[in-house]
C-alpha positions in Angstrom: -13.1 4.3 -18.6 -9.8 3.0 -17.4 -9.7 1.2 -14.1 -6.4 1.4 -12.2 -5.5 -0.6 -9.1 -2.8 1.5 -7.4 -0.9 -0.5 -4.8 2.0 0.3 -2.4 4.7 -2.4 -2.2 4.8 -4.9 0.6 6.7 -4.4 3.8 10.5 -4.3 3.9 12.9 -4.5 6.9 13.4 -0.8 6.8 9.7 -0.2 6.9 9.4 -2.2 10.1 11.9 0.2 11.7 10.2 3.4 10.5 13.2 4.3 8.3 13.1 6.6 5.3 13.5 4.1 2.5 13.8 5.8 -0.8 16.6 4.9 -3.2 17.8 2.0 -0.9 16.9 -1.0 -3.0 16.0 -3.4 -0.3 13.8 -6.5 -0.9 10.6 -7.4 0.9 11.0 -8.9 4.4 9.5 -12.3 5.2 6.6 -10.7 7.0 5.9 -8.6 4.0 5.9 -11.6 1.6 3.6 -13.6 3.8 1.1 -10.8 4.0 1.0 -10.4 0.3 0.7 -14.2 -0.4 -2.6 -14.2 1.4 -4.1 -11.7 -1.1 -6.1 -12.3 -4.2 -6.2 -9.5 -6.7 -8.4 -8.9 -9.7 -7.0 -9.8 -13.1 -5.4 -6.9 -15.1 -4.3 -6.5 -18.6 -0.9 -4.8 -17.8 1.1 -4.0 -14.7 3.1 -0.7 -14.3 5.9 -0.9 -11.7 8.6 1.1 -10.0 12.0 -0.4 -11.0 13.0 -0.9 -7.3 13.2 -4.5 -5.9 10.4 -4.2 -3.3 7.9 -3.2 -6.0 9.1 -5.9 -8.5 8.8 -8.6 -5.8 5.4 -7.3 -4.8 4.2 -7.4 -8.4 5.5 -11.0 -8.8 3.5 -12.1 -5.8 0.2 -10.2 -6.5 0.2 -10.5 -10.3 2.4 -13.4 -11.3 0.9 -13.7 -14.8 1.0 -10.0 -15.7 3.4 -8.4 -18.1 5.4 -5.7 -16.2 6.2 -2.3 -17.6 8.8 -0.4 -15.5 8.3 3.3 -15.1 11.5 4.9 -13.8 9.6 8.0 -12.7 7.7 5.9 -10.2 10.7 5.2 -8.0 10.5 6.5 -4.4 12.0 9.9 -3.3 15.7 10.2 -2.9 15.9 11.1 0.8 19.6 12.1 0.6 21.3 12.3 4.0 18.1 11.0 5.7 18.1 7.8 3.6 17.8 4.6 5.6 17.5 6.4 8.9 14.5 6.9 11.2 13.3 9.6 13.5 15.3 8.3 16.5 18.5 8.4 14.4 17.8 11.9 13.0 16.2 13.7 15.9 19.5 15.4 17.0 20.5 16.3 13.4 20.0 20.1 12.9 19.4 19.6 9.2 16.5 17.2 10.0 15.0 19.7 12.5 15.3 22.4 9.8 13.4 20.1 7.4 10.7 19.4 10.0 10.3 23.1 10.8 9.8 23.8 7.1 6.7 21.5 7.2 8.6 19.1 4.9 8.9 21.6 2.1 12.7 21.9 2.0 14.7 19.6 -0.2 16.3 16.6 1.5 20.0 17.4 2.0 21.8 15.7 -0.9 18.5 14.4 -2.2 15.3 15.6 -4.0 13.0 18.4 -3.1 9.4 17.3 -2.4 8.3 19.3 -5.5 10.9 17.6 -7.8 9.7 14.2 -6.5 6.0 15.0 -7.1 6.6 16.4 -10.5 8.6 13.2 -11.5 5.8 10.9 -10.2 3.1 12.9 -12.0 5.1 12.8 -15.3 5.4 9.0 -14.9 1.6 8.7 -14.3 0.9 10.9 -17.4 3.1 8.6 -19.5 1.3 5.5 -18.1 -2.2 6.9 -18.8 -1.1 7.9 -22.3 0.1 4.4 -22.9 -3.2 3.0 -21.7 -5.2 5.3 -24.0 -3.0 4.6 -27.0 -3.0 0.8 -26.6 -6.7 0.7 -25.5 -6.0 -0.9 -22.0 -9.0 -0.6 -19.7 -7.9 -2.5 -16.6 -4.4 -2.1 -15.3 -2.5 -2.0 -12.0 0.4 -0.1 -10.6 2.8 -1.4 -7.9 4.7 1.6 -6.6 5.7 3.5 -3.4 3.7 5.3 -0.8 5.1 8.7 -1.8 4.4 7.9 -5.4 0.7 7.3 -4.6 0.4 10.4 -2.5 2.0 12.6 -5.2 -0.3 11.4 -7.9 -3.5 11.5 -5.9 -2.7 14.9 -4.5 -2.6 16.1 -8.1 -5.4 14.1 -9.7 -7.4 12.4 -7.0 -11.1 12.9 -6.6 -12.2 13.7 -3.9 -9.4 16.3 -3.6 -7.1 15.8 -0.6 -3.7 17.0 0.6 -0.6 14.9 0.1 -0.5 13.3 3.5 -4.2 12.6 3.5 -3.5 9.9 0.8 -1.0 8.0 3.0 -1.4 4.2 2.5 -0.1 1.2 4.4 2.2 -1.5 2.8 0.3 -3.8 0.5 -2.7 -1.5 0.4 -3.9 1.2 -2.1 -6.8 2.4 -4.1 -9.0 1.6 -7.1 -9.2 4.6 -9.5 -11.3 5.3 -12.6 -10.2 7.7 -15.4 -12.3 9.0 -18.2 -10.3 8.7 -21.4 -12.4 11.4 -23.0 -11.9 13.8 -20.1 -8.2 13.1 -20.0 -7.8 13.9 -23.7 -9.8 17.2 -23.2 -7.5 18.3 -20.3 -9.8 17.4 -17.4 -7.2 15.2 -15.8 -8.7 13.6 -12.7 -8.7 10.1 -11.1 -11.8 9.2 -9.3 -11.0 7.1 -6.2 -13.7 4.4 -6.1 -12.5 2.3 -3.2 -9.5 1.4 -0.9 -7.5 -1.8 -1.3 -6.9 -3.2 2.2 -5.3 -6.2 3.6 
């Protein structure tokens, strides 16, 4: 079995304002750093991270000893024209209303579609699991984005839930278990054992 701690990055200034923070490479805010510094995490053999600053900084605080492997596919969604804006700033934008009316299925104007983003995250997770199997890692962690976690768990999470049902707060996440044998045989599932909370 492979144990995976899947953690969303700590809080950023944009998060405190409810903004869509995707490709904006902002650091953790002071509040986010302080929240993380109060945490003690289990020891892991290897750490997989999104290449964006907020994830790298979170990884440094939670797992200062761990070797980091950047997975570009784990980066947050490109929100296009909605990037770094919140509901209040977008509510009069007809493109935003059209996106809302589509039940969040349309592509972000000038950005990624939800399906492109999900496919990318899943490809990154597959690559990560293959690395763990090939190198015989049994206890690893990921520090990624909320959307990354939701995409992966919608696809592989057990119990099965929809994308938004896997929403997670900053600095929180899940402990997962994967059967190496099942994964190799095509039964690709990640059993969610417990939540990681502040």
